[in-house]
C-alpha positions, 0 to 999 in steps of 0.5 A: 276786284279791279276795274283797269281805264283807258291804255295810255291814261291808266285809272284803276278803281279797287271794289270790294265786291261784285255784284250782277242783276239780271234782267228778264227784259232788257229790251225794256228801259225801266232795266237801264234806270235799275242799272243805273241806280245799282251802279251808283249806289255801289261806286259809293259803297266799293261795289262793282254791280255788273249788269250779268248778261247785256252786250252778249253774242247769245242770249241766256235765260234767267235761270243761266244767268243765275246758273253761271253767277252762282259758278262765277261765286259773286258777292251779291245777286239782284235778280227779275223773279218769277215762280217757276221752280228752276228760278226758286230753286236756283235762288235757294242754291245761291242762297245756301252757298250764301249769296244773298239774293235781292228780286225786283220788279218782280218776286220768286215768294216761294224763294229763299231770297232776302227782301223784294224790291217792288211794286204791290200787285194789286195796289198796281191793278187798282190803280188801273182800273180806277184809270179805266174806270174815268174811260167807262162809258154808262149803259155801253158794251166795253171790252177791257184787254190786259197784256199780260206776259205768257211766255215766262213763269212770273205768275204775279201779273194774275194778282195785278189782273184780279186787283184791276177786275175787283176795282171795277167791280166793286167800283164802276155802276155798270160793271155788269156791262164791262168784259176784263180779258187777260191777253197772251203776250209772250215777251220774250219777243218784241215781234212777237208783242207786236205782232199780238197788238197790232193783231187787236188793233186790226180786228175790228169786231173785237177791238178793246175800249181800254187796253192795257200793256203793262211793261214800257215795251208794249206800251211803245209798241200800244201807241205805235200801232194806234197810230198806224191803224188810226187807232187813237181815241178808238182804243183807249191806252194805258200805259207803263214807264215814264220814257221820253216818246211814251211820255209825249205819247200822254202828251198828244193825247195818243195814250191816255196815261201812264203808270211811273216808277222810279227804276234809279231808286229801285236800283239804290234801294238792291244795293241797300237791301243786300248791304244791310243783309250783310252786314246785320244778316237781317232786312226787311223782306218788302222794301215797297216803291212809289207809283206816279200815274202822269197823264194831260195834266200833269205831263208836262213836268214829267217831260221837263224833268226828262228833258233836263235830265238829257242836257245835263249828261 
């Protein structure tokens, strides 16, 4: 593989391998961080990593991009997994054709993928449950709504929901007064996500006391809706990711807390997993990723890091 430079000052970079990264929701900024990590580690090892399917005039689904990657005989695939039979079969086909596959963020547990790089969804649910407990009031009926993606075959978030529910029931003294409900959101369209959250914020009779967002897009929509419809402090938001906008919302107490995941480190681990498998024929089936809870007490540190990174870019 050759990557040519600008005309008039031509430089050529030769790559020994070609990996592709396939995202399930390219609008979520965590994928930019994951790609940054993949690209950086790939460049260090003579590997060209392509963000597959972006900047195209037509949107392709994850299975469609997997099909194209397999037919293109790429050297490795990093993909957002799910539990659909179509995705599972395509991952298995890739592995059968000696194309190693690493799933990231979400897994395809029943597939032949070599490794999953991500977070234990049950543990993440437990952390959201602990954060929610901080916001609950004894002797009062309260609602916790969790936004779950209905637009993909990924059922892993059901495990997260279970972890949150178990934590509330086991650790909160007045759990019988807490209604925990999953709200279906079609993440295939940011507009549908916005509409679902808007409807929740405007339904005065069923306002949630705590709204749990499991990706950056929903988090952004939730805090914007809280501001637009004067629900700041009425609907408490538990978010996901650590973009500057989300951190500013935590700093202004619009978001109570958010879960930070190091996407760059995740991308690096994906490349390392593929290389280890290619070199040894073996890699751990699960590489965990650390998370951090960001709230009003420590948000200044993370804001400083983000702003410093932007100044050096």
